[in-house]
C-alpha positions as CSV (number, residue, x, y, z in Angstrom):
1,M,116.0,84.1,53.3
2,L,113.4,86.9,54.1
3,T,111.7,85.2,57.1
4,S,115.3,85.2,58.6
5,L,115.9,88.7,58.1
6,F,112.3,89.8,59.5
7,F,112.9,88.2,62.8
8,E,116.6,89.2,63.0
9,H,116.0,92.7,62.4
10,G,112.6,92.4,64.3
11,A,114.5,91.0,67.4
12,T,117.3,94.2,67.1
13,F,114.1,96.7,66.9
14,F,112.1,95.2,69.5
15,A,115.3,94.8,72.2
16,S,114.5,98.4,73.4
17,G,112.5,98.7,76.3
18,W,110.5,101.5,75.1
19,T,109.8,99.9,71.8
20,Q,108.8,96.7,73.6
21,F,106.5,99.2,75.8
22,A,105.1,101.0,72.7
23,A,104.7,98.0,70.9
24,A,102.8,95.9,73.6
25,F,100.9,98.9,74.3
26,G,99.0,99.1,70.8
27,L,98.7,95.6,70.6
28,A,96.7,95.3,73.7
29,F,94.6,98.6,73.0
30,L,93.6,97.4,69.7
31,I,92.7,94.1,70.8
32,M,90.6,95.6,73.2
33,I,89.2,98.4,71.0
34,I,88.3,95.2,67.9
35,F,87.2,92.6,70.4
36,G,85.0,94.4,72.9
37,R,82.2,94.3,71.5
38,P,81.7,91.3,70.2
39,F,83.1,89.7,73.2
40,I,80.2,91.8,75.0
41,K,77.4,90.0,72.8
42,L,79.2,86.8,74.1
43,M,79.0,87.3,77.4
44,H,75.5,88.7,77.0
45,K,74.7,85.1,75.1
46,I,76.9,82.8,77.7
47,Q,75.4,85.0,81.2
48,K,71.4,85.5,79.3
49,R,70.8,87.5,82.9
50,G,74.0,89.3,83.3
51,Q,75.9,90.2,86.7
52,P,72.9,89.7,89.5
53,I,73.4,93.4,91.4
54,S,73.7,92.8,95.3
55,E,71.3,93.6,97.6
56,N,74.0,95.4,99.9
57,L,74.4,98.2,96.9
58,P,72.7,101.5,96.5
59,A,69.2,101.2,94.9
60,E,70.4,103.5,91.8
61,H,72.7,100.2,90.9
62,R,69.4,98.2,90.1
63,K,69.4,99.7,86.8
64,K,72.4,98.3,85.9
65,A,71.2,94.8,86.3
66,G,71.3,92.8,83.1
67,T,75.0,94.0,82.4
68,P,77.0,91.5,81.8
69,T,80.5,90.5,83.6
70,M,83.6,88.9,83.1
71,G,85.2,92.1,80.9
72,G,88.6,90.9,82.7
73,L,88.3,87.7,80.4
74,L,89.1,89.9,77.6
75,V,91.6,92.4,79.5
76,V,93.9,89.3,80.8
77,A,94.0,88.0,77.3
78,A,95.0,91.9,75.8
79,I,98.0,91.6,78.6
80,L,99.0,88.3,77.7
81,I,98.7,87.8,73.9
82,P,100.9,91.4,73.6
83,S,103.1,90.4,76.5
84,L,104.5,86.7,75.3
85,L,104.9,88.4,71.3
86,F,107.0,91.6,72.6
87,M,108.9,90.3,75.9
88,P,112.3,88.9,76.3
89,L,111.5,85.3,77.1
90,S,114.5,84.5,78.3
91,N,113.8,86.7,81.3
92,P,112.0,85.7,84.3
93,T,110.4,88.7,85.8
94,G,107.8,89.0,82.9
95,W,106.9,85.4,83.5
96,I,106.3,85.8,87.4
97,A,104.2,88.9,87.0
98,L,102.1,87.1,84.0
99,L,101.6,84.2,86.2
100,S,100.2,86.4,89.2
101,L,97.5,87.5,86.7
102,I,96.7,84.2,85.2
103,M,96.6,82.7,89.1
104,F,94.8,85.5,90.3
105,G,92.4,85.6,87.7
106,A,91.7,82.1,88.2
107,I,90.3,82.9,91.6
108,G,88.4,85.8,90.3
109,F,86.7,83.8,87.6
110,A,85.5,81.2,90.0
111,D,84.3,83.9,92.2
112,D,82.3,85.4,89.2
113,W,81.1,82.4,87.8
114,R,80.0,81.4,90.7
115,K,77.5,84.4,91.1
116,V,76.8,84.4,87.9
117,A,75.3,81.1,87.7
118,S,73.3,81.2,90.7
119,Q,71.8,84.9,90.2
120,S,72.1,85.1,93.5
121,K,71.4,89.0,95.1
122,K,73.5,88.2,98.2
123,A,76.7,89.7,98.0
124,A,79.0,86.3,99.3
125,N,77.7,83.9,97.1
126,G,80.8,83.3,95.2
127,L,83.6,82.0,96.9
128,S,83.5,81.8,101.1
129,P,85.8,84.7,102.5
130,A,88.1,82.1,103.9
131,T,87.9,79.9,100.5
132,R,89.3,83.2,98.6
133,L,91.9,83.8,101.7
134,I,93.2,80.3,101.3
135,L,93.6,80.5,97.4
136,E,95.4,84.2,97.6
137,G,97.9,82.6,100.1
138,L,99.0,79.9,98.2
139,C,99.4,82.0,95.2
140,V,101.6,84.4,97.0
141,I,104.0,81.7,98.4
142,V,104.6,80.7,95.0
143,L,105.2,83.9,93.6
144,A,107.3,85.2,96.8
145,Y,109.1,82.0,96.1
146,L,110.0,82.9,92.7
147,I,110.3,86.7,93.2
148,N,112.8,85.7,96.3
149,K,115.1,83.6,93.4
150,T,115.0,86.4,90.9
151,F,117.7,88.9,92.0
152,P,120.2,86.9,93.8
153,L,123.3,89.0,92.7
154,Y,121.4,92.4,93.7
155,I,119.5,91.3,97.1
156,P,119.7,88.9,99.8
157,E,117.2,86.4,99.6
158,L,114.3,86.5,102.0
159,S,115.4,90.7,102.1
160,L,113.2,93.8,101.8
161,A,114.8,96.1,99.7
162,L,114.4,99.9,101.0
163,P,115.3,103.5,99.7
164,F,119.1,104.4,99.2
165,G,120.2,101.2,99.3
166,I,119.3,99.7,102.9
167,I,118.3,95.8,103.2
168,L,116.1,94.6,105.8
169,P,116.6,90.9,106.4
170,L,112.9,89.6,107.0
171,G,113.4,85.4,107.0
172,I,110.5,84.0,107.0
173,L,108.6,87.0,107.3
174,Y,108.9,88.1,104.2
175,Y,106.1,85.8,102.7
176,V,103.7,87.7,104.9
177,F,105.0,91.0,103.9
178,A,104.7,89.2,100.5
179,Y,101.1,88.3,101.3
180,F,100.0,91.8,102.4
181,V,101.8,93.6,99.4
182,I,100.3,91.1,96.8
183,A,97.2,90.1,98.4
184,G,96.1,93.5,99.6
185,S,96.8,94.6,95.7
186,A,94.2,92.1,94.6
187,N,91.5,92.5,97.1
188,A,91.7,96.7,96.9
189,T,91.3,96.8,93.2
190,N,88.7,93.8,93.7
191,I,86.7,96.4,96.0
192,T,87.8,99.2,94.2
193,D,85.7,98.2,91.0
194,G,82.0,99.2,92.1
195,L,81.3,102.2,89.9
196,D,81.5,102.5,86.0
197,G,85.0,103.4,85.0
198,M,86.7,103.9,88.6
199,L,89.0,100.8,88.2
200,A,90.6,101.9,85.3
201,K,90.8,105.4,86.3
202,L,92.2,104.8,89.4
203,Y,94.7,101.7,87.6
204,M,96.4,103.6,85.1
205,P,98.3,106.9,87.3
206,V,99.2,103.6,89.4
207,L,100.8,102.2,86.2
208,V,102.8,105.3,85.5
209,V,104.4,105.2,88.6
210,L,105.4,101.4,88.1
211,V,106.4,102.3,84.7
212,V,108.7,105.5,86.2
213,A,109.8,103.4,88.7
214,L,110.7,100.6,86.3
215,Y,112.9,103.3,84.0
216,G,114.4,103.8,87.3
217,A,115.7,99.7,88.1
218,T,117.2,99.3,84.4
219,R,118.9,102.8,84.2
220,I,122.0,103.5,86.5
221,G,122.0,106.9,88.2
222,F,118.7,107.8,87.3
223,M,117.0,107.7,91.0
224,D,118.9,106.8,94.4
225,T,115.7,105.8,95.8
226,V,115.2,102.7,93.0
227,M,117.9,99.4,93.7
228,F,119.5,98.9,90.2
229,L,117.5,95.9,88.7
230,P,118.6,95.1,85.0
231,T,116.7,92.1,84.9
232,A,113.8,94.0,86.0
233,S,113.4,94.9,81.5
234,G,111.7,91.9,81.3
235,L,108.5,94.2,82.7
236,Y,108.7,96.7,79.8
237,A,106.2,94.8,77.3
238,V,104.5,93.9,80.2
239,L,103.3,96.6,81.7
240,G,102.5,98.3,78.5
241,A,100.5,95.5,77.6
242,A,98.8,96.3,81.1
243,F,98.6,99.9,80.2
244,G,96.6,99.1,76.6
245,A,94.5,96.7,77.6
246,V,92.7,98.7,81.3
247,L,92.5,102.0,78.7
248,G,91.0,100.1,75.9
249,F,88.6,98.5,78.6
250,L,87.6,101.9,80.1
251,W,86.3,102.6,76.4
252,F,83.2,100.1,77.2
253,N,83.2,100.3,80.8
254,S,82.9,104.2,81.4
255,K,79.5,105.1,81.9
256,P,77.1,103.3,81.3
257,A,78.9,100.5,81.6
258,A,78.6,97.8,78.4
259,I,80.0,95.0,80.7
260,F,81.7,94.8,84.1
261,M,85.0,94.1,84.9
262,G,84.3,91.4,87.4
263,D,86.5,89.5,89.8
264,V,88.6,87.6,87.1
265,G,89.9,91.1,86.0
266,S,90.2,93.1,89.3
267,L,92.0,90.6,91.5
268,A,94.0,89.8,88.4
269,L,95.0,93.6,87.9
270,G,95.6,93.7,91.6
271,G,97.9,90.7,91.7
272,F,99.6,91.9,89.0
273,M,100.2,95.3,90.4
274,G,101.7,93.7,94.0
275,T,103.8,91.5,91.9
276,V,105.3,93.8,90.0
277,A,106.0,96.4,93.1
278,M,107.3,93.3,94.9
279,L,110.0,92.9,91.2
280,L,110.9,96.3,91.4
281,K,111.6,96.4,94.9
282,S,108.9,99.1,95.3
283,E,106.6,98.5,97.9
284,I,106.1,101.3,99.8
285,I,106.1,103.8,96.6
286,M,103.6,101.5,94.8
287,A,101.3,101.9,98.4
288,I,101.4,105.3,97.9
289,A,100.0,105.8,94.4
290,A,97.2,103.6,95.5
291,G,96.3,105.4,98.2
292,M,92.5,105.9,96.6
293,M,92.6,102.1,96.9
294,V,94.0,101.9,100.1
295,L,91.5,104.4,101.2
296,I,88.5,102.3,99.7
297,L,89.9,99.1,101.2
298,L,90.5,100.6,104.2
299,S,86.7,101.9,104.8
300,S,85.4,98.4,104.2
301,F,87.7,97.2,106.6
302,I,86.8,100.3,109.3
303,Q,82.8,99.3,108.4
304,T,83.0,95.8,109.3
305,M,85.2,96.0,112.3
306,Y,82.8,98.6,114.0
307,F,80.0,96.9,113.1
308,K,81.1,93.9,115.0
309,A,83.0,95.2,118.1
310,S,79.4,98.0,118.6
311,R,77.3,94.9,118.3
312,K,79.1,92.6,120.7
313,I,79.7,95.9,123.2
314,T,75.9,97.2,122.8
315,G,73.8,94.5,121.5
316,T,73.2,97.1,118.0
317,G,76.0,97.3,115.2
318,R,76.3,100.5,114.4
319,R,78.3,101.8,111.2
320,V,81.1,104.6,110.5
321,F,80.0,105.2,106.6
322,L,76.6,105.4,105.5
323,R,77.7,102.3,103.1
324,A,81.0,100.9,102.5
325,P,83.5,101.0,100.5
326,L,83.7,104.5,100.7
327,H,81.8,105.0,96.5
328,H,79.0,104.0,98.3
329,H,79.2,106.4,101.4
330,F,79.2,109.1,98.5
331,E,76.5,108.0,96.2
332,E,74.3,107.6,100.1
333,L,75.4,111.1,100.3
334,G,73.6,112.1,96.6
335,W,76.5,112.7,94.6
336,P,75.9,111.8,91.1
337,E,78.6,108.5,90.2
338,T,80.3,110.5,87.5
339,K,81.2,113.0,90.0
340,I,82.7,110.2,92.4
341,V,84.5,108.4,89.6
342,D,85.9,111.8,88.5
343,R,87.1,113.0,91.6
344,F,88.6,109.8,93.2
345,F,90.7,110.0,89.6
346,I,91.9,113.5,90.3
347,L,92.6,112.2,93.5
348,S,94.6,108.9,92.2
349,I,96.7,111.2,90.1
350,L,97.6,113.1,93.3
351,F,98.9,110.3,95.0
352,S,100.6,108.7,92.1
353,G,102.2,112.4,91.9
354,L,103.5,112.8,95.8
355,A,104.5,108.9,95.2
356,L,106.7,110.5,91.9
357,T,108.1,112.6,94.1
358,L,109.1,110.3,96.6
359,L,110.4,108.2,94.0
360,K,112.8,110.7,92.5
361,F,113.8,113.3,95.7
362,A,113.3,110.7,99.1
């Protein structure tokens, strides 16, 4: 009798999206704080010598040798457990977001494990770029198919929803678009994870924008720029858990980091971010909010392309930046690591503020 009453009233209490968000946030944060230190000790034992420091990084990073990696494993667990406890299990949106988290996390885990097992300082010692691109592509195909089938009553299949109710049919190009959004987000977060505490600090403002977009998508009349998608209510607990887990990870990852996120965490969080944006039909808004991550990703792309092109033309590879990605350029200029992280964090807040303004008033 008491058990029946508990579950009956519990289901009613957690029916509210914001209650699900708060409960999942709190539990995820507690999981990180309670299990963070034991997890770090466990990673020390398993990895022994920690993450090898790439020879392509600035000399200052040599001091971080021996720091364990794969902290993203605990982050993923801290998102999964509260999400499964508090999200509506019959709602497909939460499941799709978590599937993205797991699939991209698995790719990152394979990449991390190869680096740790080999202890090589070569940057390319993980999965080959071709292997990662193929695996990410397969993940995107699955996710795009599921997302495409989630809102048949609100948007035609293989179509892009733009602000003010504009629907753009894409056909098979929908999967190409999904690749740029989801895999692009995964690689942007992956390459952003280069300084202590930076990914967490740049990620949280984007989460705020996605939460506001979620509220707009599940509340009629709140935002004209957001499509009304009541099924998206399954994302409240998932986003709450993500927020709590990332904030909790920052407790241990702030300088000097006791553990690194690793590809298992950065790819998982990036794929998750892109998937949620697609579920909310807020891909463009998400790209603006994640502007700092986009710039970091572009800096690496520009450096690589310019180096190859100049070497082909002149015989000598030339560089646009002192070192890529962008944060390492500023390290070479002599900026302290904490100053780079804090200034990038400020810029991330500004990008997210711009996204919120466009979200509400565009």
